[in-house]
C-alpha positions as CSV (number, residue, x, y, z in Angstrom):
1,M,118.2,148.8,-49.8
2,L,120.6,151.0,-48.8
3,F,120.0,153.5,-51.5
4,Q,116.5,153.5,-51.1
5,E,116.3,153.9,-47.9
6,L,118.6,157.2,-48.0
7,T,116.7,158.3,-50.8
8,S,113.2,157.9,-48.7
9,L,114.5,160.0,-45.9
10,A,115.3,162.2,-48.1
11,T,112.5,162.5,-49.5
12,Y,111.0,162.7,-46.0
13,A,113.0,165.5,-44.5
14,F,112.6,167.7,-47.7
15,A,108.4,167.4,-47.3
16,I,108.8,167.6,-43.4
17,I,110.8,171.4,-44.5
18,A,108.2,172.4,-47.1
19,I,105.5,171.8,-44.9
20,L,107.0,173.9,-42.3
21,V,107.8,176.2,-44.9
22,L,103.9,176.8,-45.9
23,V,103.3,176.7,-42.8
24,K,105.2,179.5,-41.4
25,K,104.2,181.8,-44.7
26,S,100.8,180.4,-44.6
27,V,100.3,181.8,-40.5
28,V,101.1,185.5,-40.1
29,I,101.0,186.9,-36.3
30,V,99.7,190.7,-37.0
31,P,100.9,193.1,-34.3
32,Q,98.3,195.3,-32.5
33,T,99.4,198.5,-33.3
34,D,99.5,197.2,-37.8
35,E,96.7,196.8,-40.4
36,H,98.4,194.4,-43.2
37,V,96.9,194.4,-46.9
38,V,96.9,191.3,-48.1
39,E,97.3,191.0,-52.1
40,R,95.5,187.2,-53.6
41,L,98.0,186.7,-57.1
42,G,98.6,190.6,-56.9
43,S,95.1,192.5,-56.4
44,F,93.7,193.5,-53.3
45,S,92.4,190.8,-50.9
46,K,91.6,192.0,-47.7
47,I,93.0,193.8,-44.3
48,I,94.1,192.2,-41.5
49,K,94.9,193.6,-38.0
50,G,96.3,192.1,-34.6
51,G,96.3,188.7,-34.1
52,M,97.1,185.3,-36.3
53,H,95.8,185.1,-39.8
54,F,96.3,181.8,-42.2
55,L,97.0,183.0,-45.7
56,I,97.5,180.9,-49.1
57,P,100.9,180.6,-49.5
58,V,102.5,181.8,-52.8
59,V,98.7,182.9,-53.9
60,D,98.7,185.6,-50.8
61,R,101.2,187.8,-49.7
62,I,101.6,190.9,-47.7
63,A,101.5,193.7,-50.5
64,H,101.7,197.2,-47.5
65,T,101.7,197.9,-44.2
66,Q,100.4,200.2,-41.7
67,T,100.2,201.7,-38.5
68,T,97.0,202.9,-36.7
69,Q,99.6,204.6,-33.7
70,E,99.2,208.4,-34.2
71,C,102.6,210.0,-36.4
72,Q,104.7,212.3,-35.7
73,I,106.3,214.3,-39.1
74,N,108.9,217.6,-38.6
75,I,109.0,219.8,-40.6
76,P,112.4,221.3,-42.0
77,P,113.3,225.0,-41.5
78,I,111.4,226.9,-44.2
79,E,112.5,230.6,-45.2
80,T,110.2,232.7,-46.4
81,I,108.7,236.8,-46.8
82,S,105.7,238.1,-44.6
83,S,103.2,240.5,-46.1
84,D,105.3,243.9,-45.0
85,N,108.7,242.0,-46.7
86,A,110.5,240.7,-43.9
87,G,112.4,237.7,-43.9
88,I,111.6,234.9,-41.3
89,T,112.7,231.3,-40.7
90,A,109.6,228.8,-39.5
91,D,109.2,225.2,-38.7
92,A,107.1,222.8,-37.8
93,V,105.2,219.6,-36.6
94,V,102.9,217.3,-37.9
95,F,100.7,214.4,-35.8
96,Y,98.5,212.4,-38.1
97,V,97.2,208.9,-37.9
98,V,96.3,206.4,-40.6
99,S,92.5,206.5,-40.7
100,D,92.0,203.7,-44.0
101,T,94.4,201.6,-44.6
102,H,93.3,200.7,-48.2
103,S,93.7,204.8,-49.1
104,A,97.2,205.4,-47.7
105,S,98.5,201.7,-49.0
106,Y,96.7,202.8,-52.8
107,K,95.9,206.2,-53.4
108,I,99.3,207.9,-51.9
109,N,103.2,206.5,-52.8
110,N,104.5,208.0,-49.6
111,H,102.4,209.8,-47.3
112,E,104.9,211.1,-45.4
113,N,106.6,213.3,-47.9
114,A,103.1,214.0,-49.0
115,I,102.4,215.5,-45.8
116,T,105.9,217.1,-45.2
117,D,105.4,218.7,-48.8
118,L,101.6,219.8,-48.5
119,A,102.3,221.1,-44.7
120,I,105.4,223.3,-45.9
121,S,103.7,224.8,-49.3
122,S,100.3,225.7,-46.7
123,L,102.7,227.0,-43.9
124,R,104.1,229.3,-46.6
125,A,101.4,230.2,-48.2
126,E,99.7,231.4,-44.5
127,L,102.5,233.2,-43.4
128,G,102.8,235.4,-46.2
129,K,99.3,236.9,-45.8
130,L,100.2,238.4,-42.5
131,D,102.7,240.7,-41.6
132,L,105.6,240.2,-38.5
133,D,103.6,241.3,-35.7
134,N,100.5,239.1,-36.5
135,I,103.1,235.8,-37.6
136,L,105.4,236.4,-34.0
137,S,101.7,237.2,-32.3
138,K,98.7,234.5,-34.1
139,R,100.5,231.5,-33.8
140,A,97.3,229.7,-32.4
141,E,95.6,231.0,-35.4
142,I,97.8,230.3,-37.9
143,N,98.2,226.4,-37.0
144,Q,94.2,226.4,-36.8
145,K,94.8,227.5,-40.9
146,V,97.6,225.1,-41.7
147,L,95.4,222.2,-40.1
148,D,92.4,223.1,-42.0
149,A,94.5,223.4,-44.9
150,L,96.5,219.6,-44.6
151,A,93.0,217.8,-43.3
152,E,91.3,219.0,-46.2
153,K,93.7,217.5,-49.1
154,C,95.2,214.1,-46.6
155,L,92.0,212.9,-46.2
156,S,91.0,211.2,-49.8
157,W,95.0,209.9,-48.6
158,G,93.0,208.2,-46.0
159,I,95.2,210.4,-43.1
160,A,93.4,212.2,-40.7
161,I,96.2,215.3,-39.4
162,R,95.8,215.2,-35.7
163,S,97.4,218.7,-35.5
164,I,100.0,221.0,-36.6
165,E,102.0,223.2,-34.2
166,V,104.6,225.8,-35.8
167,K,107.8,225.2,-33.0
168,R,109.6,228.3,-34.0
169,V,109.1,231.6,-35.6
170,E,112.5,233.4,-36.1
171,P,113.2,237.1,-38.3
172,S,116.6,237.0,-40.0
173,R,119.1,238.4,-38.0
174,D,119.0,242.0,-39.8
175,L,115.5,242.0,-38.7
176,I,116.0,241.1,-35.5
177,E,118.8,243.8,-35.0
178,A,117.0,246.6,-36.6
179,M,114.3,245.4,-34.6
180,N,116.2,246.1,-30.9
181,K,116.9,249.2,-32.0
182,Q,113.6,250.5,-32.7
183,L,112.8,248.9,-29.1
184,Q,116.3,251.4,-27.7
185,A,115.2,254.2,-29.4
186,E,111.3,253.1,-28.4
187,R,112.4,253.1,-24.9
188,T,114.3,257.0,-25.2
189,R,111.2,258.1,-26.5
190,R,109.0,257.0,-23.1
191,A,111.5,258.0,-21.1
192,E,111.7,261.4,-22.3
193,I,108.1,262.1,-22.8
194,I,108.0,260.8,-19.2
195,R,110.7,263.6,-18.3
196,A,108.6,266.7,-20.1
197,E,105.3,265.3,-18.4
198,G,107.6,266.1,-14.8
199,K,109.3,269.5,-16.0
200,K,105.8,270.2,-17.3
201,E,103.8,269.0,-13.8
202,A,106.7,270.9,-12.4
203,E,106.0,273.8,-14.1
204,I,102.4,274.1,-13.9
205,K,102.8,273.2,-10.3
206,E,105.2,276.4,-10.1
207,A,102.7,278.4,-12.2
208,E,99.7,277.7,-9.6
209,G,101.8,278.7,-6.7
210,F,102.7,282.4,-8.3
211,A,98.9,282.9,-9.4
212,Q,98.3,281.7,-5.9
213,A,100.7,284.3,-4.0
214,T,99.7,286.6,-6.8
215,V,95.9,286.5,-5.6
216,L,97.1,286.2,-2.0
217,K,99.2,289.5,-2.7
218,A,96.2,291.3,-4.6
219,E,94.1,290.2,-1.2
220,A,96.6,291.7,1.5
221,D,96.8,294.8,-1.1
222,F,92.9,294.9,-1.3
223,K,93.1,294.8,3.0
224,E,95.5,297.0,3.3
225,A,94.0,300.2,1.1
226,Q,90.3,299.2,3.0
227,Y,92.7,299.9,5.8
228,Q,94.5,303.2,4.8
229,A,91.1,304.8,3.0
230,Q,89.8,304.1,7.3
231,S,92.7,305.8,8.4
232,R,92.2,308.6,6.1
233,T,88.7,308.6,6.9
234,A,89.2,308.8,10.4
235,L,91.8,310.9,10.2
236,A,89.8,312.8,7.7
237,E,86.7,312.9,10.5
238,A,89.2,314.2,13.0
239,E,90.5,317.4,10.9
240,A,86.7,318.1,10.4
241,K,86.0,317.9,14.1
242,S,89.2,319.4,14.9
243,T,88.0,322.5,12.5
244,E,84.6,322.5,13.6
245,I,85.5,323.2,17.1
246,L,88.1,326.1,15.7
247,N,85.0,327.7,13.9
248,E,83.4,327.9,17.3
249,S,86.5,328.7,19.4
250,M,86.8,331.8,16.7
251,E,83.7,332.8,16.8
252,K,84.1,333.0,20.5
253,S,88.3,334.4,20.2
254,S,90.2,335.1,17.8
255,K,93.3,333.7,19.5
256,A,92.2,330.5,18.6
257,T,93.8,331.0,15.6
258,D,97.1,331.5,16.8
259,Y,97.1,329.1,18.5
260,F,96.1,326.6,15.5
261,L,99.0,327.9,13.6
262,A,101.1,328.0,16.2
263,Q,100.9,324.2,17.0
264,K,101.7,323.2,12.9
265,Y,104.3,325.6,12.8
266,I,105.9,324.0,16.1
267,E,105.4,320.5,14.4
268,S,107.3,321.7,11.2
269,L,110.0,322.9,13.1
270,G,110.1,319.4,14.9
271,N,110.3,317.5,11.6
272,L,112.4,319.8,10.1
273,A,115.3,319.2,13.5
274,T,114.8,315.6,13.5
275,S,115.7,314.9,9.7
276,D,118.6,312.9,8.8
277,N,119.9,315.7,6.1
278,S,119.9,318.6,8.3
279,K,123.1,319.6,9.6
280,V,121.7,323.4,9.8
281,I,118.2,325.0,10.9
282,M,117.8,328.5,9.4
283,M,115.5,329.8,11.1
284,P,112.7,332.1,9.3
285,L,112.9,336.1,9.8
286,E,109.6,335.6,11.4
287,T,110.8,333.2,14.4
288,T,109.7,336.6,16.3
289,A,106.0,336.9,15.5
290,T,105.5,332.9,16.3
291,I,107.3,333.5,19.5
292,G,104.5,336.4,20.1
293,S,102.1,334.6,19.2
294,I,102.7,331.4,21.4
295,A,103.3,333.9,24.1
296,S,99.7,335.0,22.7
297,V,98.8,331.5,23.1
298,V,99.2,330.9,26.3
299,D,97.8,333.7,27.7
300,Y,94.7,332.3,25.4
301,L,95.1,329.1,27.5
302,G,95.5,330.7,30.6
303,A,92.4,332.6,30.7
304,N,90.0,329.8,29.0
305,K,92.0,327.8,32.0
306,S,90.6,330.3,34.4
C-alpha cells in the first residue's frame, strides 16, 4: 500500500512538473522594443510583438528576435586614396532600424556585418572620387551619397538606414607635414605681397609728391619769368622814355649828351670800386676829359636851373 501511494504521489508530481514546464514553454512575454519570429515545425508561422502570447509547446518555437529600436554601428577606420593620390584615414557611424522583421530574419544572415562591409565599400568609393580639398570641405555631400547607396541595397533586407555620419577624415602624417609647409609658404608669400604693395604705394606717393613739387616749381619759375619780363619791359620803357627825353634835350643843347655819358661813366666807376676782387683801381687816361665833361654838365644844369 505504501509503495502504491508513493508511486501515485510521484506520478502526480511528475504530471504537475510537466504541466508547469508546458505552461512555461507555451506562455511568452515579449518586451515592447522587440519582435519575435515564431516557427511551427520548422516553418515560419507568425511574428509576435510586445505583450503576452501563447505558443504550442514543442510545435512552436521562437526562431529569431529583432529589435524595433534605432541601432548604431561604428565603422572602423579605413585607409584609402583620394583622386589626387592623397592618403587619408576615415571612419563613420551608421544609424539604422529594422523595418521588416521577416526580411531581416530570413533574407540576410547577419545584417550588422553586412551593413558594416557595405558602408566601408561605399565610403571608400565616394572618397576615391574626390580630391583632398573636397573631401575635407564637402562632408555633408559625402554623407548623403553613402546614405543613398546603403539605403538602396539594405531596403531588400528589411533594414532602413536613417543616417550615416563620417566622423573623422585625416590625411597621412607626411601629407599633414607637407600641408603645414605649404601653409607656412603661403603665409610668407602673403607677407611678401603686403610688403611689396606697401613699398609700391610709398614709391607712388613719393613720385606724386615729386611731381607736385615739380609742378609747383614750374609755376613759380613761370611767375618769376613773368615778373622778370615785366621788369625788363618796365626798364625798357623807362630807357625809351629817358632816350626820348635825351633826344629832346640834345635838340635844345649839345651838353645833354655829355651829361648822359658822364652819368654812365660815374656808375661804372662806382661798380668797379665796390667790387670784391678790385684791390687796385686804374684810372683811364681820359679821366681829365671826363672831369671836364662833368664840369660842363654842372654848367648845363645851372643854366637849366636859371
